Backbone bond lengths (Angstrom), bond angles and torsions (degrees), N, CA, C in turn:
res aa  C-N    CA-C-N  psi(-1)  N-CA   C-N-CA  omega(-1)  CA-C   N-CA-C  phi
1 M - - - 1.451 - - 1.532 108.52 -
2 S 1.311 116.24 136.42 1.466 119.57 179.82 1.526 110.68 -82.43
3 K 1.316 114.25 159.34 1.461 121.10 178.77 1.516 109.33 -115.51
4 C 1.321 115.81 154.12 1.458 122.18 178.39 1.527 110.59 -62.63
5 Q 1.308 115.20 136.45 1.461 120.65 178.33 1.519 112.38 -67.19
6 R 1.327 117.68 -24.66 1.463 121.26 -176.89 1.522 112.57 -95.03
7 C 1.352 117.37 -51.16 1.473 119.03 -171.92 1.527 113.85 -114.35
8 A 1.332 117.96 -1.32 1.472 124.49 178.71 1.531 114.11 68.38
9 S 1.317 117.97 12.59 1.464 120.89 176.01 1.530 109.34 -67.68
10 E 1.318 116.29 150.25 1.461 121.28 175.26 1.530 111.03 -93.84
11 R 1.324 117.59 4.32 1.469 122.11 -179.15 1.539 109.95 -83.64
12 I 1.322 116.15 69.10 1.458 122.08 -178.62 1.525 109.01 -101.26
13 C 1.307 116.49 129.45 1.461 122.83 176.25 1.525 107.40 -104.54
14 S 1.324 116.42 123.63 1.462 121.82 178.96 1.528 108.71 -105.71
15 I 1.317 115.52 127.38 1.466 121.22 179.98 1.521 108.71 -119.20
16 Y 1.317 115.89 132.29 1.454 122.64 171.92 1.518 105.68 -126.16
17 A 1.318 117.34 120.56 1.462 121.14 -179.30 1.518 109.32 -126.02
18 K 1.316 116.10 120.81 1.466 120.67 177.66 1.521 107.47 -93.42
19 S 1.323 114.58 124.16 1.460 118.63 -174.90 1.525 113.17 -134.96
20 S 1.322 117.23 7.67 1.475 122.13 -179.03 1.517 110.08 49.55
21 D 1.323 116.76 -126.36 1.472 120.16 -176.80 1.526 111.54 -107.02
22 L 1.325 117.13 29.56 1.465 121.76 -175.40 1.522 113.18 -100.25
23 N 1.318 118.06 27.01 1.461 122.18 -176.29 1.519 111.14 -97.99
24 S 1.296 114.81 152.71 1.466 120.56 170.72 1.516 106.92 -145.41
25 G 1.307 115.54 153.37 1.451 119.22 -178.84 1.507 111.58 -172.25
26 D 1.307 114.72 -173.27 1.460 122.53 -178.21 1.514 107.25 -141.11
27 I 1.314 115.92 125.24 1.463 121.14 176.90 1.516 107.42 -121.98
28 A 1.321 116.83 112.72 1.464 122.51 178.80 1.520 112.03 54.37
29 G 1.331 116.51 37.31 1.461 120.74 177.33 1.520 114.87 86.55
30 V 1.329 118.46 1.14 1.464 122.22 177.97 1.522 107.58 -108.43
31 E 1.325 116.49 119.29 1.457 121.05 -177.75 1.517 110.74 -80.99
32 F 1.339 115.54 150.42 1.460 120.55 174.14 1.515 109.25 -138.28
33 D 1.321 115.55 152.48 1.458 124.23 173.81 1.513 107.32 -133.73
34 G 1.316 116.81 143.57 1.456 120.38 177.40 1.509 111.79 120.77
35 Y 1.327 115.73 -133.18 1.460 121.02 -176.53 1.527 111.66 -76.38
36 V 1.332 115.22 156.93 1.462 121.74 177.19 1.534 107.93 -70.24
37 P 1.342 118.48 129.61 1.464 119.74 176.59 1.532 110.53 -59.93
38 H 1.331 116.84 139.79 1.471 121.92 -177.76 1.521 113.28 -78.97
39 D 1.317 118.12 -19.41 1.463 119.83 -168.62 1.532 113.80 -110.96
40 V 1.350 116.78 31.29 1.459 119.21 178.52 1.533 113.55 -121.08
41 G 1.340 116.54 9.96 1.458 120.04 171.55 1.511 116.79 83.07
42 I 1.345 118.86 15.45 1.466 120.18 -179.64 1.530 112.09 -128.93
43 G 1.307 117.66 32.18 1.459 121.22 -177.64 1.517 109.50 101.97
44 G 1.319 116.18 -131.90 1.452 119.80 178.19 1.510 111.53 150.78
45 G 1.325 115.47 160.11 1.455 120.75 179.34 1.512 111.81 71.94
46 D 1.337 115.86 -117.36 1.464 121.99 -177.05 1.520 114.36 -83.55
47 S 1.331 118.37 -5.84 1.462 117.64 -171.05 1.523 113.91 -143.25
48 V 1.332 113.25 157.40 1.457 122.92 173.10 1.528 106.60 -112.50
49 E 1.319 117.20 131.95 1.463 122.09 178.05 1.519 108.32 -129.27
50 I 1.326 115.85 120.41 1.466 120.47 -178.40 1.525 109.03 -137.04
51 D 1.317 115.82 136.82 1.460 122.73 169.76 1.517 106.18 -115.46
52 W 1.321 116.72 124.63 1.457 117.76 177.30 1.504 110.83 -135.97
53 C 1.317 113.58 152.12 1.457 121.71 -175.82 1.527 109.79 -84.31
54 L 1.325 115.33 126.62 1.464 120.19 178.11 1.525 112.10 -79.69
55 Q 1.318 116.57 -9.45 1.469 120.87 178.33 1.528 111.19 -85.12
56 C 1.343 116.38 -50.96 1.474 119.17 -174.26 1.532 113.56 -116.68
57 G 1.333 117.90 -9.42 1.454 120.88 177.31 1.517 115.74 87.55
58 H 1.323 117.36 2.61 1.467 120.74 -177.65 1.525 111.12 -71.62
59 I 1.337 116.70 129.85 1.458 121.31 172.41 1.515 106.89 -80.61
60 Q 1.323 115.45 127.25 1.459 121.18 -175.70 1.526 110.02 -76.57
61 G 1.320 116.71 145.78 1.457 121.48 177.73 1.513 110.87 148.61
62 E 1.317 114.84 -174.93 1.456 120.85 178.57 1.521 108.53 -97.86
63 W 1.330 115.58 116.32 1.464 121.61 -177.07 1.519 108.79 -129.83
64 P 1.282 119.94 154.07 1.458 127.58 -3.45 1.533 111.15 -77.15
65 I 1.326 114.73 164.38 1.460 122.92 177.10 1.519 107.28 -113.75
66 E 1.318 116.49 137.70 1.465 120.41 175.42 1.526 109.17 -63.54
67 T 1.310 117.15 143.36 1.460 120.28 174.19 1.527 107.90 -68.00
68 P 1.342 117.69 123.63 1.457 119.69 179.80 1.534 111.00 -56.45
69 A 1.321 116.25 141.33 1.468 121.96 -173.60 1.527 112.87 -53.88
70 Q 1.327 117.87 -37.10 1.467 119.13 -176.95 1.528 112.71 -69.37
71 Y 1.342 117.36 -9.79 1.462 120.79 179.04 1.524 113.22 -109.46
72 V 1.323 117.56 7.54 1.458 120.68 178.25 1.516 108.16 -87.96
73 K 1.320 115.27 120.63 1.465 120.57 179.57 1.522 109.65 -78.64
74 E 1.312 115.50 140.72 1.456 120.15 172.10 1.520 107.25 -74.58
75 P 1.330 118.03 140.47 1.464 118.88 178.37 1.526 109.55 -62.86
76 E 1.323 114.01 137.16 1.464 118.30 179.03 1.516 109.77 -75.06
77 E 1.317 114.28 142.22 1.454 119.28 179.28 1.520 108.65 -72.65
78 A 1.303 116.36 131.85 1.461 121.10 -178.98 1.533 109.50 -70.16
79 F 1.302 115.48 142.89 1.464 120.59 177.99 1.524 108.87 -72.65
80 D 1.312 116.41 131.35 1.465 122.38 -177.56 1.528 109.09 -96.82
81 F 1.349 116.82 96.35 1.460 120.74 -179.30 1.521 111.57 -64.67
82 D 1.324 117.45 -37.72 1.467 120.33 179.68 1.518 110.84 -59.95
83 D 1.313 116.24 -43.73 1.459 120.30 179.36 1.527 110.49 -67.14
84 F 1.325 117.14 -37.33 1.460 121.81 -178.78 1.531 111.28 -64.13
85 F 1.328 115.94 -41.04 1.470 119.80 -176.81 1.533 113.21 -93.72
86 K 1.308 116.47 5.91 1.463 120.53 179.67 1.531 109.61 -64.90
87 K 1.316 115.57 131.47 1.467 120.50 179.01 1.502 109.01 -80.68
88 E 1.327 115.32 136.52 1.450 119.01 176.39 1.509 109.29 -76.21
89 E 1.313 115.17 140.17 1.474 120.00 -177.90 1.511 111.18 -95.32
């Protein structure tokens, strides 16, 4: 039996959920629909796999995880009020 990475409790709940391509979510403000991303630590493809501690609530795994590149938003360009109100010569 595995133990919690945080509190060493043996009260670990393992969940495996098969959902095919019926998933939706939000990663760093970027929404996705379809398959579970493979590089976020919760399974991937057709299924979600999570082990969490019923004692302290910690989700087991290696953390932190880098935000996958396809979910990194480009910074929005700031609106230039000076340019907007500039008088044409």
